KOLVEXSE-222750 format. One line per 10 residues: number of its first residue (from 0); their letters; for each residue y, z, x of N, C-alpha, C, O, CB. Coordinates in nm, 2 decimals. Each point is the difference from the previous one (the first is absolute). Glycine has a CB too. Example, Ala and Ser with C-alpha at 12.3 -4.5 7.8 and 13.67 -1.06 7.14 Angstrom:
0 = as = -0.57:0.78:1.32:0.12:0.00:-0.09:0.12:0.00:0.09:0.00:0.07:0.10:-0.12:0.05:-0.29 ~ 0.23:-0.19:0.15:0.11:0.00:0.09:0.11:0.08:-0.08:0.11:0.01:0.05:-0.17:-0.23:0.07
This chain:
0 = xxxxxxxxxx = -14.20:2.87:11.05:0.05:0.11:0.06:0.12:-0.03:0.04:0.00:-0.11:0.04:-0.18:0.18:0.02 ~ 0.31:-0.01:-0.07:0.10:-0.01:0.08:0.03:0.00:0.15:-0.04:0.09:0.08:0.06:-0.02:-0.27 ~ 0.05:-0.15:0.24:0.03:-0.02:0.20:0.11:0.12:0.02:0.12:-0.01:-0.04:-0.13:-0.31:0.08 ~ -0.04:0.43:0.04:0.09:0.08:0.01:0.12:0.01:0.14:-0.05:-0.01:0.11:-0.15:0.11:-0.27 ~ 0.32:-0.08:0.15:0.07:0.00:0.09:-0.04:0.07:0.10:-0.05:0.12:-0.01:0.18:-0.16:-0.13 ~ -0.12:-0.03:0.30:-0.03:0.13:0.10:0.12:0.06:0.03:-0.01:0.06:0.10:-0.17:-0.16:0.00 ~ 0.34:0.11:-0.19:0.07:0.10:-0.01:0.11:-0.01:0.12:0.09:0.09:0.02:-0.30:0.03:-0.16 ~ 0.18:-0.24:0.23:0.08:-0.03:0.16:0.15:-0.03:-0.13:0.08:0.10:0.00:-0.32:-0.28:0.26 ~ 0.28:0.06:-0.34:0.10:0.02:-0.04:0.07:0.08:-0.07:0.11:-0.04:-0.04:-0.18:-0.10:0.08 ~ 0.03:0.28:-0.06:0.08:0.11:-0.05:-0.02:0.11:0.14:0.03:0.12:0.01:-0.08:-0.17:-0.31
10 = xxxxxxxxxx = 0.02:-0.02:0.37:-0.01:0.16:0.12:0.18:0.06:-0.04:0.09:-0.06:-0.05:-0.30:-0.06:0.35 ~ 0.21:0.23:-0.25:0.06:0.08:0.01:0.04:0.00:-0.19:0.08:0.09:-0.02:-0.02:-0.11:0.34 ~ -0.07:-0.02:-0.38:0.06:0.01:-0.13:-0.10:0.10:-0.11:-0.08:-0.08:-0.06:0.20:-0.19:0.12 ~ -0.14:0.37:-0.09:-0.09:0.12:-0.05:0.07:-0.03:-0.08:0.04:0.12:-0.02:-0.13:0.05:0.16 ~ 0.17:-0.27:-0.25:-0.02:0.04:-0.14:-0.06:-0.09:-0.08:-0.06:0.00:-0.11:0.24:0.11:0.14 ~ -0.15:-0.23:0.09:-0.11:-0.15:-0.05:-0.16:0.03:0.03:-0.07:-0.03:-0.09:0.26:-0.16:0.17 ~ -0.24:0.25:0.02:-0.10:0.07:0.02:-0.09:0.06:-0.10:-0.11:-0.03:-0.04:0.24:0.04:0.21 ~ 0.00:0.11:-0.21:-0.12:0.11:-0.11:0.02:-0.09:-0.14:-0.07:0.05:-0.10:0.12:0.26:0.20 ~ 0.01:-0.42:-0.13:-0.01:-0.06:-0.12:-0.13:-0.08:-0.06:-0.05:-0.02:-0.11:0.28:0.01:0.17 ~ -0.28:-0.02:0.08:-0.12:-0.10:0.04:-0.13:0.11:-0.02:-0.11:-0.05:0.00:0.24:-0.14:0.20
20 = xxxxxxxxxx = -0.14:0.32:-0.21:-0.10:0.12:0.04:0.02:0.06:-0.19:0.07:0.05:-0.09:0.00:0.03:0.45 ~ -0.25:-0.14:-0.33:-0.02:0.05:-0.17:0.02:0.15:-0.01:0.02:0.07:0.10:-0.22:-0.25:-0.16 ~ 0.21:0.24:-0.07:0.00:0.18:0.04:-0.16:0.04:-0.04:-0.05:0.11:0.03:0.34:-0.04:-0.12 ~ -0.32:-0.14:0.06:-0.16:0.05:0.00:-0.08:-0.04:0.14:-0.11:0.04:0.03:0.10:-0.08:-0.31 ~ 0.09:-0.05:0.38:-0.05:0.00:0.10:0.01:0.14:0.09:-0.09:0.06:0.07:0.13:-0.30:-0.12 ~ 0.07:0.27:0.03:0.05:0.14:0.09:0.00:0.14:-0.05:0.00:0.10:0.07:0.13:-0.26:0.02 ~ -0.12:0.15:-0.27:0.02:0.14:-0.01:-0.15:0.05:-0.11:-0.05:-0.07:-0.09:0.38:0.06:0.14 ~ -0.36:0.15:0.00:-0.13:0.05:-0.06:0.07:0.10:-0.15:0.12:0.01:-0.02:-0.30:0.01:0.31 ~ 0.10:0.03:-0.35:0.04:0.10:-0.13:0.09:0.14:0.11:0.11:0.02:-0.04:-0.39:-0.08:-0.17 ~ 0.23:0.12:0.30:0.06:0.10:0.09:0.17:-0.06:0.04:0.10:0.08:0.03:-0.38:0.00:0.07
30 = xxxxxxxxxx = 0.29:-0.19:-0.11:0.11:-0.06:0.08:0.13:-0.05:-0.14:0.06:-0.11:0.02:-0.28:0.00:0.23 ~ 0.23:0.17:-0.34:0.06:-0.02:-0.09:0.13:-0.04:0.02:0.05:-0.12:-0.02:-0.19:0.25:-0.05 ~ 0.20:0.03:0.11:0.13:-0.02:0.10:0.02:-0.15:0.09:0.08:-0.10:0.01:-0.11:0.38:0.02 ~ -0.04:-0.26:0.00:-0.01:-0.14:0.13:0.07:-0.13:-0.08:0.11:-0.06:0.01:-0.40:0.13:0.11 ~ 0.19:-0.09:-0.20:0.02:-0.10:-0.09:0.14:0.01:-0.08:0.05:-0.11:-0.05:-0.30:0.10:0.05 ~ 0.30:0.13:-0.02:0.14:-0.03:-0.05:0.10:-0.03:0.13:0.09:-0.08:-0.01:-0.15:0.25:-0.20 ~ 0.04:-0.12:0.29:0.13:0.00:0.11:-0.02:-0.13:0.08:0.07:-0.03:0.09:-0.06:0.31:-0.05 ~ -0.14:-0.39:-0.08:-0.01:-0.12:0.01:0.04:-0.09:-0.10:0.01:-0.12:0.02:-0.17:0.19:0.11 ~ 0.18:-0.03:-0.26:0.08:-0.08:-0.10:0.19:0.06:0.01:0.09:-0.07:-0.05:-0.37:0.04:-0.14 ~ 0.29:0.10:0.22:0.17:0.05:0.01:-0.03:-0.12:0.16:0.06:-0.10:-0.04:0.02:0.47:-0.10
40 = xxxxxxxxxx = -0.11:-0.40:0.25:0.02:-0.07:0.08:-0.01:-0.11:-0.03:0.10:-0.07:0.03:-0.14:0.19:0.07 ~ -0.03:-0.17:-0.14:0.00:-0.18:-0.07:0.08:-0.03:-0.11:0.09:-0.08:-0.01:-0.32:0.06:0.06 ~ 0.19:0.12:-0.15:0.13:-0.02:-0.10:0.10:0.09:-0.06:0.01:0.02:-0.12:-0.16:-0.16:0.07 ~ 0.24:0.20:0.15:0.14:0.07:0.00:0.03:-0.04:0.16:0.04:0.10:0.06:-0.07:0.13:-0.27 ~ 0.03:-0.34:0.29:0.06:-0.01:0.09:0.14:0.02:0.02:0.05:0.06:0.10:-0.23:-0.16:-0.08 ~ 0.24:0.06:-0.10:0.14:-0.01:0.01:0.04:0.17:0.02:0.06:0.04:0.09:-0.02:-0.29:-0.27 ~ -0.09:0.35:0.07:0.02:0.16:0.02:-0.07:0.02:0.12:0.02:0.12:0.02:0.00:-0.04:-0.26 ~ -0.08:-0.12:0.31:-0.06:0.04:0.12:0.11:-0.02:0.09:0.03:0.10:0.06:-0.28:-0.15:-0.11 ~ 0.31:-0.04:0.07:0.11:-0.08:0.06:0.09:0.07:0.00:0.03:0.06:0.10:-0.09:-0.26:-0.16 ~ 0.13:0.22:-0.06:0.11:0.08:-0.02:0.00:0.15:0.08:0.10:0.02:0.08:-0.10:-0.16:-0.30
50 = xxxxxxxxxx = -0.10:0.24:0.20:-0.10:0.09:0.02:0.03:0.04:0.16:0.03:0.10:0.07:-0.22:-0.21:-0.27 ~ 0.17:-0.03:0.23:-0.02:-0.01:0.22:0.16:-0.03:0.02:0.06:0.06:0.09:-0.35:-0.23:0.00 ~ 0.35:0.09:-0.16:0.12:-0.07:0.00:0.09:0.05:0.19:0.04:-0.07:0.09:-0.03:0.09:-0.46 ~ -0.02:0.11:0.36:0.08:0.08:0.11:-0.08:0.01:0.11:0.06:0.01:0.11:0.07:0.13:-0.25 ~ -0.31:-0.16:0.13:-0.03:0.01:0.15:-0.06:-0.11:0.04:-0.04:-0.02:0.11:0.02:0.23:-0.11 ~ 0.00:-0.31:-0.12:-0.09:-0.14:0.06:0.02:-0.12:-0.08:0.04:0.01:-0.11:-0.23:0.14:0.20 ~ 0.15:-0.25:-0.04:0.01:-0.14:-0.08:-0.13:-0.02:-0.05:-0.06:-0.06:0.08:0.23:-0.05:0.05 ~ -0.23:0.15:-0.24:-0.15:-0.01:-0.07:-0.07:-0.16:0.05:-0.12:-0.03:-0.02:0.21:0.19:-0.22 ~ -0.02:-0.21:0.28:-0.07:-0.14:0.03:-0.04:0.01:0.14:-0.10:-0.06:0.04:0.24:-0.08:-0.21 ~ -0.06:0.20:0.27:-0.06:0.08:0.14:-0.09:0.06:0.02:-0.04:0.01:0.12:0.19:-0.01:-0.09
60 = xxxxxxxxxx = -0.23:0.10:-0.20:-0.11:0.06:0.08:-0.09:-0.07:-0.01:0.02:-0.09:-0.07:0.04:0.27:0.05 ~ -0.19:-0.18:0.07:-0.09:-0.07:-0.02:-0.14:0.09:0.01:-0.11:-0.05:0.02:0.27:-0.15:0.06 ~ -0.13:0.34:-0.08:-0.15:0.07:-0.05:0.03:0.11:-0.08:0.11:0.05:0.02:-0.22:-0.10:0.18 ~ 0.05:0.09:-0.27:-0.02:0.10:-0.09:-0.07:0.13:0.04:-0.10:-0.03:0.07:0.11:-0.14:-0.21 ~ 0.02:0.32:0.12:-0.06:0.09:-0.01:0.01:0.09:-0.14:0.10:0.03:-0.06:-0.09:-0.05:0.31 ~ -0.13:0.04:-0.28:0.01:0.10:-0.15:-0.08:0.07:0.03:-0.12:-0.01:0.04:0.16:-0.11:-0.23 ~ 0.09:0.26:0.18:-0.10:0.13:0.03:0.00:0.05:-0.14:0.10:0.01:-0.08:-0.04:0.06:0.34 ~ -0.21:-0.02:-0.27:-0.08:0.00:-0.17:0.09:0.14:-0.03:0.09:0.03:-0.08:-0.41:-0.16:0.10 ~ 0.24:0.22:0.10:0.00:0.15:-0.12:0.04:0.11:0.20:-0.04:-0.03:0.12:-0.27:-0.02:-0.46 ~ 0.38:0.14:0.29:0.05:0.10:0.07:0.00:0.14:-0.09:0.05:0.00:-0.11:0.09:-0.18:0.25
70 = xxxxxxxxxx = -0.21:0.28:-0.06:-0.07:0.09:-0.06:0.02:0.14:0.08:-0.04:0.01:0.12:-0.11:-0.20:-0.21 ~ 0.22:0.28:0.03:0.02:0.10:0.10:-0.04:0.13:-0.03:0.09:0.05:-0.06:0.09:-0.17:0.13 ~ -0.28:0.21:-0.06:-0.04:0.15:-0.07:0.12:0.08:-0.04:0.08:0.07:0.06:-0.29:-0.05:0.10 ~ 0.20:-0.04:-0.26:0.10:0.12:-0.07:0.08:0.09:0.03:0.12:0.01:-0.03:-0.25:-0.03:-0.06 ~ 0.05:0.12:0.19:0.04:0.11:0.02:0.08:-0.01:0.18:0.04:0.09:0.08:-0.26:0.03:-0.30 ~ 0.20:-0.26:0.23:0.08:-0.07:0.09:0.15:-0.07:0.06:0.07:-0.03:0.10:-0.27:0.06:-0.16 ~ 0.18:-0.06:-0.12:0.13:-0.07:-0.05:0.11:0.08:0.02:0.00:0.13:0.00:-0.11:-0.26:-0.17 ~ 0.24:0.03:0.18:0.16:0.05:0.01:0.03:0.05:0.15:0.09:0.08:0.02:-0.09:0.00:-0.29 ~ -0.10:-0.15:0.38:0.05:0.05:0.14:-0.01:-0.17:0.06:-0.07:0.00:0.10:-0.05:0.32:-0.07 ~ 0.16:-0.45:-0.06:0.03:-0.09:0.00:-0.10:-0.08:0.08:0.02:-0.08:0.09:0.20:0.17:-0.15
80 = xxxxxxxxxx = -0.36:-0.05:-0.01:-0.11:-0.08:0.06:-0.03:-0.11:-0.04:-0.06:-0.06:0.09:-0.01:0.21:-0.04 ~ 0.09:-0.22:-0.18:0.02:-0.14:-0.04:0.08:-0.08:0.06:-0.01:-0.12:0.00:-0.05:0.19:-0.17 ~ 0.16:-0.02:0.21:0.07:-0.06:0.08:-0.02:-0.06:0.14:0.00:-0.11:0.05:0.11:0.23:-0.19 ~ -0.15:0.04:0.20:-0.07:-0.06:0.15:-0.13:-0.10:0.01:-0.01:-0.07:0.09:0.09:0.31:-0.02 ~ -0.18:-0.23:-0.20:-0.07:-0.09:-0.03:0.04:-0.16:0.01:-0.05:-0.08:0.08:-0.02:0.28:-0.21 ~ 0.16:-0.22:0.04:0.05:-0.04:0.00:0.09:-0.12:0.10:-0.02:-0.12:0.01:-0.06:0.32:-0.16 ~ 0.16:-0.11:0.22:0.05:-0.09:0.13:-0.09:0.03:0.09:0.04:-0.02:0.12:0.19:0.01:-0.16 ~ -0.36:0.07:0.04:-0.13:-0.04:0.10:-0.04:-0.13:-0.04:-0.02:-0.07:0.09:-0.08:0.30:-0.07 ~ 0.10:-0.28:-0.16:-0.05:-0.14:-0.02:0.08:-0.06:0.05:-0.04:-0.09:0.07:-0.06:0.10:-0.23 ~ 0.29:-0.01:0.13:0.07:-0.09:0.11:-0.02:0.01:0.10:0.02:-0.10:0.07:0.10:0.08:-0.17
90 = xxxxxxxxxx = -0.16:0.12:0.18:-0.04:-0.05:0.14:-0.07:-0.07:0.04:0.02:-0.08:0.09:0.03:0.20:-0.07 ~ -0.21:-0.08:-0.10:-0.12:-0.11:0.08:0.06:-0.12:-0.12:-0.09:-0.09:0.03:-0.20:0.28:0.08 ~ 0.34:-0.24:-0.19:-0.03:-0.11:-0.07:0.15:-0.10:0.03:-0.02:-0.12:-0.01:-0.15:0.26:-0.20 ~ 0.29:-0.10:0.26:0.11:-0.05:0.00:-0.04:-0.17:0.09:-0.06:-0.02:0.10:0.20:0.32:-0.10 ~ -0.08:-0.37:-0.07:0.02:-0.15:0.07:0.09:-0.07:-0.01:0.09:0.04:-0.07:-0.25:-0.05:0.04 ~ 0.17:-0.09:0.10:0.09:-0.11:-0.08:-0.04:-0.08:-0.07:-0.09:-0.08:0.02:0.20:0.08:0.11 ~ -0.03:0.01:-0.24:-0.06:-0.07:-0.15:-0.07:0.04:-0.12:-0.03:-0.07:-0.09:0.03:-0.04:0.22 ~ -0.02:0.31:-0.09:-0.10:0.04:-0.10:0.11:0.05:-0.12:0.10:0.06:0.02:-0.31:0.03:0.17 ~ 0.17:-0.13:-0.33:0.00:0.07:-0.08:-0.10:0.09:-0.08:-0.09:-0.04:-0.07:0.24:-0.10:0.10 ~ -0.10:0.30:0.00:-0.08:0.10:-0.07:0.04:0.01:-0.10:0.11:-0.01:-0.03:-0.17:0.11:0.18
100 = xxxxxxxxxx = -0.07:-0.06:-0.26:0.04:0.04:-0.17:-0.07:0.09:-0.04:-0.13:0.01:0.01:0.18:-0.22:-0.08 ~ 0.02:0.29:0.03:-0.06:0.16:-0.02:0.03:0.05:-0.10:0.12:0.01:-0.04:-0.09:0.04:0.22 ~ -0.13:0.01:-0.28:-0.04:0.05:-0.14:0.02:0.13:-0.01:-0.10:0.07:0.02:-0.06:-0.22:-0.05 ~ 0.29:0.22:-0.01:0.03:0.16:0.00:-0.10:0.02:-0.12:0.01:-0.04:-0.12:0.26:0.08:0.21 ~ -0.34:0.03:-0.03:-0.14:0.05:-0.08:0.01:0.16:-0.06:-0.03:0.07:0.10:-0.13:-0.23:0.08 ~ 0.18:0.24:-0.28:0.00:0.12:0.03:-0.11:0.05:-0.07:-0.07:-0.06:-0.08:0.30:0.07:0.14 ~ -0.25:0.12:-0.02:-0.14:0.06:-0.14:0.02:0.02:-0.11:-0.09:0.01:-0.09:-0.01:0.10:0.23 ~ 0.21:-0.08:-0.17:0.05:0.03:-0.12:0.06:-0.13:-0.03:0.08:-0.05:0.08:-0.05:0.31:-0.06 ~ -0.09:-0.30:-0.15:0.08:-0.06:-0.07:0.12:-0.03:-0.10:0.03:-0.09:-0.07:-0.19:0.10:0.16 ~ 0.21:0.12:-0.07:0.13:0.03:-0.14:0.11:-0.15:0.04:0.01:-0.08:0.09:0.01:0.44:-0.11
110 = xxxxxxxxxx = 0.04:-0.33:-0.09:0.14:-0.08:-0.02:0.05:0.01:0.16:-0.01:0.10:0.07:0.10:-0.04:-0.36 ~ -0.04:-0.19:0.32:0.08:0.04:0.11:-0.12:0.03:0.14:0.06:0.04:0.10:0.17:0.07:-0.28 ~ -0.32:-0.12:0.18:-0.02:0.04:0.12:-0.03:-0.09:0.11:0.01:0.03:0.12:-0.07:0.15:-0.23 ~ 0.04:-0.29:0.07:-0.04:-0.14:0.09:0.14:-0.02:0.07:-0.01:-0.03:0.12:-0.16:-0.11:-0.30 ~ 0.32:0.17:0.12:0.10:0.01:-0.01:0.07:0.12:0.16:0.09:0.00:0.08:-0.16:-0.09:-0.41 ~ -0.04:0.17:0.29:0.06:0.11:0.08:-0.01:0.03:0.14:0.08:0.03:0.09:-0.11:0.05:-0.28 ~ -0.14:-0.12:0.17:-0.12:-0.04:0.12:0.09:-0.09:0.11:0.02:0.04:0.11:-0.26:-0.06:-0.30 ~ 0.29:-0.15:0.14:0.05:-0.11:0.07:0.16:0.06:0.04:0.05:-0.04:0.10:-0.23:-0.18:-0.23 ~ 0.24:0.31:0.04:0.14:0.03:0.04:-0.03:0.12:0.13:0.10:0.02:0.07:0.04:-0.07:-0.35 ~ -0.25:0.11:0.31:-0.04:0.07:0.08:-0.04:-0.04:0.16:0.05:0.04:0.11:-0.10:0.03:-0.35
120 = xxxxxxxxxx = -0.04:-0.16:0.21:0.00:-0.12:0.10:0.09:-0.12:0.09:0.00:-0.06:0.10:-0.14:0.13:-0.24 ~ 0.23:-0.06:0.02:0.06:-0.03:0.07:0.14:0.03:0.04:0.08:-0.08:0.04:-0.25:-0.03:-0.11 ~ 0.18:0.27:0.04:0.09:0.06:0.08:0.00:-0.01:0.15:0.10:0.01:0.07:-0.10:0.12:-0.27 ~ -0.14:-0.16:0.26:0.01:-0.02:0.15:0.05:-0.13:0.05:-0.06:-0.11:-0.03:-0.13:0.25:0.03 ~ 0.31:-0.13:0.08:0.10:-0.13:-0.05:-0.09:-0.12:0.09:-0.02:-0.11:-0.04:0.32:0.25:0.02 ~ -0.36:-0.07:0.19:-0.08:-0.07:0.07:-0.09:-0.09:-0.06:-0.05:-0.09:0.08:0.08:0.26:0.06 ~ -0.08:-0.17:-0.27:-0.13:-0.04:-0.05:0.07:-0.10:-0.05:-0.07:-0.11:0.01:-0.09:0.30:-0.05 ~ 0.28:-0.21:-0.02:0.08:-0.09:-0.08:-0.08:-0.08:-0.08:-0.01:-0.12:0.01:0.18:0.12:0.14 ~ -0.25:0.09:-0.26:-0.09:-0.03:-0.12:0.13:-0.03:-0.12:0.08:0.09:-0.01:-0.33:0.10:0.08 ~ 0.27:-0.27:-0.14:0.10:-0.05:-0.11:-0.12:-0.02:-0.13:-0.10:-0.07:0.02:0.32:-0.07:0.15
130 = xxxxxxxxxx = -0.21:0.21:-0.28:-0.06:-0.06:-0.12:0.05:-0.11:-0.03:0.11:-0.05:0.01:-0.14:0.23:-0.09 ~ -0.07:-0.21:0.05:-0.03:-0.18:-0.05:0.09:-0.02:-0.17:0.08:-0.09:-0.01:-0.40:0.07:0.14 ~ 0.30:0.10:-0.23:0.12:0.01:-0.08:-0.07:0.13:-0.12:-0.11:0.06:0.00:0.23:-0.37:0.05 ~ -0.03:0.31:-0.12:0.02:0.12:-0.10:-0.14:-0.03:-0.09:-0.07:0.08:-0.06:0.38:-0.07:0.05 ~ -0.30:-0.16:0.04:-0.13:-0.07:-0.09:-0.15:0.10:0.04:-0.06:0.08:-0.06:0.18:-0.37:0.07 ~ -0.13:0.23:0.10:-0.10:0.03:0.08:0.01:0.17:0.10:-0.01:0.02:0.12:0.00:-0.33:-0.11 ~ 0.04:0.41:-0.12:0.02:0.15:0.05:-0.11:0.05:0.13:-0.12:0.01:-0.03:0.20:0.06:-0.23 ~ -0.05:-0.06:0.35:-0.08:0.07:0.09:-0.03:-0.08:0.13:-0.03:0.05:0.10:-0.06:0.06:-0.30 ~ 0.12:-0.25:0.17:-0.07:-0.12:0.08:0.14:0.00:0.13:0.12:0.00:-0.02:-0.29:-0.18:-0.24 ~ 0.12:0.17:0.35:0.10:0.06:0.11:-0.02:-0.16:0.08:-0.11:-0.06:-0.02:0.07:0.40:0.05
140 = xxxxxxxxxx = 0.15:-0.40:0.04:-0.03:-0.12:0.13:0.06:0.05:0.11:0.07:0.10:0.00:-0.07:-0.31:-0.14 ~ -0.04:0.11:0.26:0.06:0.05:0.16:-0.04:-0.06:0.05:-0.12:-0.01:-0.01:0.14:0.17:0.02 ~ 0.05:-0.23:0.11:0.01:-0.08:0.10:-0.03:0.05:0.15:0.07:-0.05:0.09:0.08:-0.05:-0.26 ~ -0.23:0.17:0.18:-0.06:0.05:0.15:-0.01:-0.13:0.09:-0.10:-0.07:0.00:-0.05:0.27:-0.10 ~ 0.27:-0.21:0.17:-0.02:-0.13:0.11:-0.05:0.04:0.14:-0.04:-0.06:0.10:0.23:-0.05:-0.21 ~ -0.15:0.28:0.08:-0.01:0.03:0.14:-0.09:0.15:0.05:0.01:0.09:-0.08:0.23:-0.22:0.08 ~ -0.30:0.15:0.07:-0.12:0.14:-0.03:0.15:0.11:0.07:0.05:-0.02:0.11:-0.43:-0.08:-0.05 ~ 0.42:0.18:-0.16:0.07:0.10:0.01:-0.09:0.13:0.05:-0.12:0.03:-0.01:0.29:-0.15:-0.18 ~ -0.04:0.18:0.27:-0.08:0.16:0.03:0.12:0.05:-0.04:0.10:-0.07:-0.01:-0.30:0.07:0.21 ~ 0.18:0.16:-0.22:0.07:0.04:-0.08:0.05:0.12:0.15:-0.10:0.05:0.06:-0.03:-0.13:-0.38
150 = xxxxxxxxxx = 0.21:0.10:0.36:0.02:0.09:0.09:-0.02:0.15:-0.01:-0.02:0.07:0.09:0.15:-0.25:-0.06 ~ -0.12:0.21:-0.17:-0.02:0.13:0.00:-0.12:0.08:-0.05:-0.02:0.12:0.00:0.23:-0.16:-0.01 ~ -0.30:-0.12:-0.04:-0.15:0.04:-0.02:-0.05:0.05:0.11:0.05:-0.03:0.11:-0.09:-0.14:-0.24 ~ -0.08:0.28:0.12:-0.05:0.08:0.11:-0.14:-0.05:0.01:-0.04:-0.08:-0.09:0.20:0.29:0.05 ~ -0.22:-0.19:0.11:-0.13:-0.08:0.02:-0.06:0.04:-0.05:-0.08:-0.09:-0.05:0.07:0.04:0.19 ~ -0.01:0.17:-0.18:-0.07:0.09:-0.09:0.03:0.09:-0.13:0.01:0.12:0.00:-0.09:-0.14:0.20 ~ 0.10:-0.05:-0.29:0.06:0.09:-0.14:-0.05:0.18:0.03:-0.12:0.02:-0.01:0.05:-0.26:-0.20 ~ 0.13:0.33:0.24:-0.04:0.10:-0.01:0.05:0.10:-0.13:0.12:-0.03:-0.01:-0.14:-0.02:0.26 ~ 0.00:0.13:-0.34:0.06:0.00:-0.15:-0.07:0.16:0.02:-0.11:0.02:0.05:0.10:-0.31:-0.22 ~ 0.10:0.40:0.14:0.01:0.11:0.00:-0.04:0.03:-0.21:0.06:0.06:-0.09:0.14:-0.06:0.39
160 = xxxxxxxxxx = -0.29:-0.06:-0.29:-0.03:-0.03:-0.13:-0.22:0.04:0.00:-0.06:-0.04:0.09:0.35:-0.21:-0.12 ~ -0.36:0.32:-0.07:-0.11:-0.01:0.00:-0.06:-0.11:-0.13:0.01:0.02:-0.12:0.01:0.23:0.25 ~ -0.08:-0.36:-0.06:-0.04:-0.08:-0.10:-0.12:0.05:-0.08:-0.09:0.06:0.05:0.19:-0.23:0.07 ~ -0.09:0.14:-0.26:-0.12:0.07:-0.10:-0.09:-0.14:-0.03:0.06:-0.11:-0.01:0.11:0.35:-0.13 ~ -0.31:-0.23:0.11:-0.06:-0.10:-0.04:0.06:-0.09:-0.11:0.09:0.04:-0.07:-0.26:0.09:0.17 ~ 0.12:-0.25:-0.12:0.08:-0.07:-0.11:-0.09:-0.19:-0.03:-0.04:-0.08:0.09:0.32:0.25:0.01 ~ -0.28:-0.16:-0.18:-0.08:-0.16:-0.02:0.11:-0.12:-0.03:0.09:0.07:-0.01:-0.32:0.06:-0.11 ~ 0.25:-0.18:0.12:0.07:-0.13:0.00:-0.07:-0.09:-0.13:-0.07:-0.10:0.04:0.13:0.12:0.27 ~ -0.06:-0.01:-0.40:-0.04:0.02:-0.12:-0.02:-0.12:-0.06:-0.09:-0.02:-0.09:0.19:0.22:0.07 ~ 0.01:-0.31:0.08:-0.02:-0.13:0.01:-0.13:-0.12:0.06:0.00:-0.11:-0.05:0.23:0.20:0.04
170 = x = -0.34:-0.03:0.13:-0.07:-0.02:0.07:-0.11:0.04:-0.12:-0.12:0.00:0.02:0.25:0.01:0.23
């Protein structure tokens, strides 16, 4: 049995700490996308850094938040709810040193569907989400280093739309 590092020598260096974690210690069958996100962060550091270049120095980020699933009832789509949910996450999670990784995971898996949903998520400029690379279609990263409140967001979302029952088939 080998000696384990306390991690103190790598404090504030999330990439060195990520390398010390065994994937089997962290991921189970239901977290396939989390395992892919982990591999992107660990094996493709340079493209993540390039995607974040305008917003943050990757070496200064010391925490990672992985946003796994965002689902909106189909009858309520096209009303900005997904953006609102992401902005709420940014407001609650935002703090100095936070790297966020998101998988834009559409319900339909047609050609270009990941890219289309990723482009939609990126269209809200407050979120500052950037595509990791063309090779990693639908994977987005951002540095949410402060808890941002959007002044235009109402306290309660009031839509003049009737919700119809729906089931998220991925559950």
